[in-house]
N, C-alpha and C positions, 0 to 999 in steps of 0.2 A: 577444804581438807582439814581436818583437825590435827591438834598437836600430836595426839595420840599417834595419827596416822604416820606423821613424820618420825618420830620416835622408832614406830616400827621399821620405816624403810630403813633408817639408820641402821639398825638393830640387825635387819636383814643384809647390808653391805657388811658390819663387821662380821656376820658368819660366813660369809662367803669368803673373805680374807682369812677367817679362820681356819676353813678348808683348805685353801691353799698351803697354808704352814704346816697343817697334818700331813701333805701330801709331800713337803719337803723333808718331814721326817720318816719317811717309809723307806726302810732301808732297801729294798729291793730298786729304787727308783734309779734310772741312770743318770749316770755324771752331768751329761749334757741338759737332759732335763731340770735335774734339782738346781742346775746353777740359773736357768732359764726362770724357773718357779720363782726363785729367790731373789733375784732382780726384778720380776714382774711385782712381787710380793712387798719389796720397799718401795717401789715405785709408789705403789697403791697407798700404801701406810703414808710416805710423804705427802702425797695429794689429800688424803682425808685430813690430815693433821695440817696441811698450811690452809686447805679451805676454809677453816673452821676459825682462821683469825679473821675473814673479812666481815666487816659488820654488814649484817645482812639476816631478815627473821629467818625462823627454822625453815620452812617450806620452799625459800629461795635457796637457803644455804643448801638443802637436800636437791632440789633440782638441778643447782652449778655441780654438786659433787657427782651426781649419777652422771651427767653429760660429759664429764670430764673421765669418769671411769670407763664409760660406754668408749669414747675416742681412744683409749688406753690398750683396751680390749680389742677393737676392732683391728688395731695393728699388730697385736698379738696374734690373733686368729690367722692374718694374714702370714705372720711368719712363719707359724705351725704349718700352715698349708705348703707355703713356699720355700721357707727357710731364709727368706729376707723381706725385705717391704718396700716397693718401689713408690718414690716419694710420688710421682703423677699421680697413681692411686688413689692414696692417701689423702692429696687434693681434693679428688673427684668424690671420693666417699664422704670425707666432710662436707662439701658442697651439697649431694646426694641427700644428706641426713637433715640438712634444712632447707630442701625444697629449692636449691640453686643449682646451676648447672653451667659448664662451659659452654658460652655462646651468646646470647645478645648482650649481657649486662657484663659476662666475666671472660676476660681475654688470659689466656694461656700459651706462654712462648717457651719451652722446656725441651732439655736433653733428658736422656735414659738415668736416672741414678737410683741405684739398689742400697738400703741401708741396711746393717746389721740389726738385729731384733730388737735392742735395747735401743741404738740412735732412731730406729725407727718408731717405736715407742714415743720418746721424747719429742720427736720431731711432728708427729701427728698429735702429740697434745698441743705443742706451737701452733699449730696449724687452727686447732679448736679453737684457742683463746684467741687470736686475730680473727676467728669467723663470728664468734661469739659476740667480742667488740664492736664489730660491725653492723650486726644486727643490732644490738641495744644502742650503739650510740653513733653508729656511721653511716656508709651508704648502703649497705645490705638490710637496715630498717628501714629504707626509705623507697620511694617509687621511683625516684629516677637516682643517675649515678652511676660510675662506672668503677670495676675492679680489675686491675691489671696483675697478675701473677707471674713472676717468672725465675729462673735462677740459670745461671751459667757454669761451669768447671775449667778450670784454666789447666787445662791436662798438660801445658807447656812447661808448668812447674813441680817439683817434687813432691811436694806435699799434696798438689788437687787443688787450690783451695775453691770450695761451693760460695757461690752469693746468690742468696735467695729474697727476693726485692717483691714487697706487697704493697702495690700503689693504689690507695681508692682518690676517686676523684668525682666532684659534681655533688658533695654534700652540700645541702640548702641552707645549712645552720654552721655558724663556727663550731669546730672540732678542738675539746682542750684535753688534755692529759688524764685532769681529775685525779683523785686520790689514787695512789698506787695500790694495787691489790695483788691477787694471785698471779693473773696473766701477767702484769708488767714484772714482780719479779721473777716468776718463771723462766719469762722469755728473756731477761737482761741478768739475771744469777745462774738460774739452774742449769741453762744451755752451756754457759761459760764454763760452768764446772764440771759438767758431764762430756761432753762435745768441744771444748776450747773455743767457744763462738764469740763472736762480738756482735752486739745488737744495738741498732739504732732506731729510734722510735723518734719520730719526726711529727707532731700534729700540726697540719696546715689547716688553714681556714676551709679549705673545700675538701678535707680529706687527709686520712692517716698513710704514711708514708713508714714500711719499716724494713729494714735492710737486716739480714742476719747470714755472717760471712764466717767460716770455718774450715779447718783444712779435712779433707775428705781421705782419711789416713784409714790403713786397713780396718783398724777396730771402729770406726764408723760407717764406712761404705766403700760403694765401689761405680764404675761406670763400665759400661760395655767395652771388652777390646776394643771393639772398632774405632771407638771414638778417641784412645789413645794412641791409634796409627797414625 
């Protein structure tokens, strides 16, 4: 692929973003739609800008950028259709996108959690970054190894804290954090700003352990009423 092709792909992404901005300016757009479009556009613009900080060649930059925007838009499509984003579906969609599925190598133990659209987009991008890191540096890029993903909600507390755990085991080579890039910054800083999450990244010799904890407030999401009784 030539540099001209890469620049053409970037131009297309920027054109798509501009179309979203024009939709925002439509006088007859409903208030809720305008707000959601504005939120999505701001997130896409942030992803484009921050992705450019990572030291990659142009082709690699465009590929990673497209994958990130796709992850955000998959969550947005779900929110448009259903009004919320189910965390379990976000995980399964991301696994499917990269040819993995719950089963032989990926364990999942989770309750139902429904995110509001903005929080759903943010967490879809968080799972995407963990997935890509595992494919490039962790167990999903190897023939062996195990990924365990789980989350719990403390329904007996007023702010219903949710704890998400991503645990890789069986990596054949030592795992290190490497140079902090977009993924690390997003997980440890952007999630904290957006949903007040505290993220821990622990690079063990046999795989990454990531824990993300945050209050499941009304602005972020909810669990089915049956789980609260």
